[in-house]
C-alpha positions in Angstrom: 0.0 0.1 -0.1 0.9 3.3 -0.6 0.4 6.6 1.4 -2.4 8.4 -1.3 -4.7 5.6 -0.2 -5.3 7.0 2.9 -8.7 9.1 3.7 -9.0 12.3 4.2 -11.3 15.2 5.4 -14.2 15.9 3.8 -14.3 19.0 1.3 -16.7 22.0 0.9 -19.3 22.6 -1.7 -20.3 25.7 -3.6 -22.4 28.3 -1.9 -25.0 30.8 -3.1 -24.9 32.7 -6.2 -23.7 35.7 -5.0 -21.0 34.5 -2.5 -19.6 31.2 -4.1 -17.3 33.4 -6.3 -15.8 34.7 -3.1 -15.7 31.2 -1.2 -13.9 29.6 -4.5 -11.6 32.7 -4.5 -10.6 32.1 -0.9 -10.3 28.4 -1.3 -7.8 28.9 -4.8 -5.9 31.3 -2.4 -5.4 28.7 0.2 -4.8 26.0 -1.9 -2.1 27.7 -4.2 -0.6 28.7 -0.7 -0.6 25.2 0.5 0.9 24.4 -3.3 4.2 26.9 -2.4 4.8 25.0 1.0 4.5 21.6 -1.0 7.6 18.7 -1.3 10.7 19.7 -3.0 11.7 19.6 -6.6 13.3 16.6 -6.1 13.8 13.7 -3.7 16.5 14.0 -0.9 19.2 11.8 -1.6 19.4 11.0 2.3 15.7 9.6 2.3 14.5 6.2 1.2 12.3 5.2 -1.5 9.5 4.7 0.2 9.9 8.2 1.6 9.9 9.1 -1.8 7.1 7.4 -3.1 5.3 8.6 0.0 5.6 12.3 -1.1 4.6 11.1 -4.5 1.3 9.6 -3.1 0.7 12.9 -0.9 1.2 15.1 -4.1 -1.0 13.1 -6.1 -4.0 13.2 -3.5 -3.5 16.7 -3.1 -3.5 17.4 -6.5 -6.7 15.2 -7.0 -8.7 17.1 -4.5 -7.3 20.3 -5.8 -9.1 19.0 -9.4 -12.4 18.1 -7.9 -12.3 22.1 -7.0 -11.1 23.2 -10.3 -13.8 21.0 -11.7 -16.2 22.9 -9.9 -14.9 26.3 -10.5 -15.4 25.3 -14.2 -19.1 24.1 -13.7 -19.7 27.6 -12.2 -18.0 29.3 -15.1 -20.0 27.2 -17.7 -23.1 28.0 -15.4 -22.5 31.7 -15.8 -21.4 31.8 -19.0 -25.0 30.5 -19.6 -26.6 33.0 -17.8 -25.0 35.8 -19.4 -25.7 34.6 -23.0 -29.5 34.2 -21.7 -29.5 38.1 -20.5 -27.7 39.2 -23.4 -30.4 37.8 -25.8 -33.2 39.0 -23.3 -31.2 42.8 -23.9 -31.6 42.3 -27.6 -35.0 41.1 -27.5 -35.9 44.0 -25.2 -34.0 46.6 -27.6 -36.2 45.2 -30.5 -39.3 45.8 -28.9 -38.8 49.0 -27.6 -37.4 50.1 -31.2 -40.7 48.7 -32.5 -42.7 51.0 -30.0 -40.6 54.0 -30.7 -41.0 53.3 -34.3 -44.8 52.9 -34.3 -44.9 56.1 -32.2 -43.0 57.7 -34.6 -44.7 56.7 -37.6 -47.8 58.5 -36.2 -45.7 61.7 -35.5 -44.3 62.1 -39.2 -48.0 61.6 -40.4 -48.7 64.7 -38.2 -45.8 66.6 -39.7 -46.9 66.1 -42.8 -50.3 67.0 -42.1 -49.2 70.5 -40.8 -47.3 69.8 -37.8 -46.5 67.2 -34.8 -48.6 67.6 -31.9 -46.6 68.7 -28.8 -47.6 65.5 -27.1 -46.2 63.0 -29.5 -43.2 65.3 -29.6 -42.7 64.6 -25.6 -43.6 61.3 -26.0 -40.5 60.4 -28.5 -38.1 62.4 -26.5 -35.1 60.5 -24.6 -36.9 60.7 -21.3 -40.5 59.5 -21.8 -40.9 58.6 -17.9 -42.0 61.9 -17.1 -44.1 62.2 -20.1 -47.5 60.9 -18.4 -47.3 63.6 -16.1 -46.6 66.4 -18.8 -49.6 65.2 -20.8 -52.0 65.3 -18.4 -50.9 69.1 -18.1 -51.1 68.9 -22.1 -54.4 67.5 -22.2 -53.4 66.5 -25.8 -52.8 62.7 -25.4 -55.4 60.1 -26.6 -56.0 56.8 -25.0 -54.5 54.6 -27.5 -51.0 56.6 -27.5 -51.2 57.0 -23.8 -51.0 52.9 -23.5 -48.4 52.9 -25.8 -46.5 54.7 -24.0 -46.9 52.7 -20.6 -45.9 49.7 -22.7 -42.4 51.6 -23.9 -42.0 52.8 -20.5 -42.3 49.2 -18.8 -40.4 47.6 -21.6 -37.7 50.3 -21.3 -37.5 49.7 -17.4 -37.4 45.6 -17.9 -34.4 46.1 -20.6 -32.7 48.5 -17.9 -32.8 45.3 -15.4 -31.7 42.8 -17.9 -28.8 44.8 -18.5 -27.7 45.1 -15.1 -28.1 41.3 -14.7 -25.9 40.9 -17.3 -23.4 43.2 -16.1 -23.5 41.2 -12.9 -23.2 37.8 -14.4 -20.3 39.0 -16.3 -18.1 40.7 -13.7 -18.8 37.0 -12.0 -18.2 35.2 -15.1 -14.8 36.7 -15.0 -13.9 36.0 -11.3 -15.0 32.9 -11.7 -12.2 32.5 -14.6 -9.8 33.6 -12.2 -10.7 31.0 -10.4 -10.0 28.4 -12.6 -7.0 29.8 -13.6 -5.5 29.8 -10.0 -7.0 26.2 -9.3 -5.0 25.0 -12.9 -2.0 26.6 -11.5 -1.8 24.9 -8.2 -2.9 21.2 -9.6 0.3 21.9 -12.3 2.5 22.7 -9.4 1.6 19.6 -7.6 1.6 17.6 -10.4 4.8 18.9 -12.1 6.6 18.5 -8.1 5.1 14.5 -8.1 6.6 13.8 -11.7 10.2 15.4 -10.5 10.2 13.2 -7.5 8.9 9.9 -9.6 12.0 10.7 -12.0 14.5 10.9 -9.3 14.0 7.2 -8.1 15.6 4.2 -10.6 13.4 3.0 -12.7 12.8 -0.3 -10.7 11.4 1.4 -7.7 9.3 3.5 -10.3 8.0 0.3 -11.5 7.1 -1.1 -8.0 5.3 2.1 -7.1 2.9 1.5 -10.1 2.8 -2.3 -8.7 1.9 -1.1 -5.4 -1.2 1.4 -6.4 -2.8 -1.7 -7.9 -2.8 -3.6 -4.3 -5.9 -4.3 -2.6 -6.7 -4.7 1.2 -7.6 -7.6 3.4 -11.0 -7.9 5.4 -13.2 -6.4 2.5 -16.9 -7.9 2.3 -18.1 -10.7 0.2 -19.0 -9.1 -3.2 -22.2 -9.7 -4.9 -21.8 -11.6 -8.1 -25.0 -9.8 -9.8 -24.8 -8.3 -13.0 -25.5 -4.9 -13.7 -28.6 -3.1 -12.0 -29.9 -1.5 -15.1 -29.7 -1.1 -18.5 -28.0 1.8 -18.4 -25.6 0.9 -15.7 -24.7 -2.2 -18.5 -24.6 0.6 -21.1 -22.3 2.8 -18.7 -19.7 -0.3 -17.5 -19.2 -1.0 -21.7 -18.2 2.3 -22.0 -16.1 2.6 -19.2 -14.1 -0.5 -20.4 -14.0 1.0 -24.1 -11.9 3.6 -22.2 -9.5 1.5 -20.6 -5.8 2.6 -21.9 -6.8 6.4 -22.7 -4.4 8.5 -20.6 -5.3 10.0 -17.6 -5.6 13.9 -18.1 -6.5 16.1 -15.3 -9.9 18.3 -15.8 -10.8 16.4 -18.8 -13.8 14.4 -19.2 -13.2 12.3 -22.9 -13.0 11.0 -25.0 -9.4 11.1 -25.8 -8.3 11.4 -22.1 -9.7 11.7 -18.6 -9.5 12.4 -14.8 -11.7 10.2 -12.3 -14.9 11.8 -12.0 -14.5 12.8 -15.9 -14.4 8.8 -17.1 -17.5 8.1 -14.8 -19.5 11.0 -16.2 -18.8 10.5 -20.0 -19.2 6.4 -19.5 -23.1 7.4 -18.4 -23.0 10.1 -20.9 -23.0 7.2 -23.4 -25.8 5.2 -21.8 -27.9 8.8 -21.8 -27.7 9.7 -18.2 -26.4 13.2 -16.8 -23.9 12.9 -14.0 -22.3 16.1 -12.2 -18.7 16.6 -13.1 -17.2 16.3 -9.6 -16.6 13.0 -7.9 -17.7 14.6 -4.5 -21.5 15.5 -6.3 -21.6 12.0 -8.1 -21.1 10.2 -4.9 -24.8 11.6 -4.2 -26.2 11.0 -8.2 -28.4 8.3 -7.0 -29.0 5.6 -4.1 -26.3 4.5 -1.7 -25.6 0.6 -1.2 -23.7 -0.8 0.7 -20.0 -2.3 -0.8 -21.4 -5.7 -0.5 -24.0 -5.0 -2.9 -22.2 -3.5 -5.0 -23.2 -4.1 -9.0 -21.3 -3.8 -12.2 -22.3 0.3 -13.3 -22.4 1.5 -9.2 -20.0 4.2 -8.3 -17.3 3.4 -6.1 -16.1 6.7 -4.3 -13.1 6.9 -2.1 -11.4 8.9 1.1 -13.9 10.3 3.4 -13.7 13.5 1.1 -15.0 11.5 -2.4 -11.9 12.9 -3.9 -11.6 9.8 -6.0 -14.2 7.9 -7.6 -14.2 4.6 -9.9 -17.0 2.5 -11.6 -17.5 -1.4 -10.3 -16.5 -3.5 -12.9 -17.6 -7.0 -11.0 -15.2 -9.4 -10.0 -14.1 -7.5 -7.3 -12.8 -4.9 -9.7 -13.1 -1.0 -10.5 -12.6 0.5 -13.6 -10.8 3.9 -12.9 -8.6 7.1 -14.5 -5.8 6.5 -11.3 -3.4 9.6 -12.1 -1.3 11.1 -14.4 1.2 9.1 -15.8 -1.3 6.1 -15.5 -3.8 5.1 -18.1 -7.8 4.3 -17.5 -7.5 0.8 -16.1 -8.5 -2.0 -13.5 -7.9 -2.2 -10.2 -8.9 -4.1 -6.9 -12.0 -2.4 -5.9 -10.3 -2.5 -2.2 -7.7 -0.3 -3.5 -8.4 2.7 -1.2 -10.4 3.0 1.6 -14.3 3.3 0.2 -16.1 5.7 1.6 -19.4 5.2 -0.3 -21.5 2.9 -3.5 -23.8 4.6 -5.5 -26.2 2.9 -7.9 -27.1 5.8 -10.4 
């Protein structure tokens, strides 16, 4: 066993729409600060290969947690981008409506001009500040009921347009903040992975090979596992998709089809079965009904560590399919390779 198989404390989720960017920024800053004080660039020659491998394990675990934060922040960016697009579309439609109403009133003014002059009420109605029109028009006593109704619609449309534009500006500001958070998380993950690679490369080739073999080891004391097949047609389709992905590389932040991180693999596999899963492993653990490990059936999601910072798909026969860590491909490993925190049937 290697040290990245130890469990850790639960992480936290997103807050409200107004505070999520601030919370994510704080988490990013703390994670980045931790990255700066992480393991040195190379192995200490006085350290044993076991100690060096333990550092590598710790860095991979920290990088996996940071990847979860990166994926959450990326999800928020995608939601905000959709909100911005929606608000901008609404603003464009609102402006078209305002333009049509002002055009209709302008046609009346043009007809009046051609017949001998514009009614002062219409001139006021078409001014750049129609909000005060009704009060002034009541004094002029020259506005017809139809024109009055059109003006009220125009005022309401302009107010709605102003509100939509304010919301779009707010969402755009939040989008830019969240993009900055994503960039900081990316920097954190890349830093930890680079440190891990340098440490691994400092080991003799035989020790690097033993590291990979050790990561495949299972644990004793596991319950007797169910020999049943997939619980549903969608689970069966998801397992088939995951099997097709075996051999493709681990790529952090990726969800296929050419590369995957752990939650990206399970999300992609279930997408091939027509099922939408959340992006992060911490959210995926709640994407269905939780069952005991002894009841696990192919297609169930197996979350690891207390904070569910790693996830795999149960494939049957005591094996899972997962994207383990950078430098390793999607592969089969024993279900007991790390402490199991939950099993979820989608």
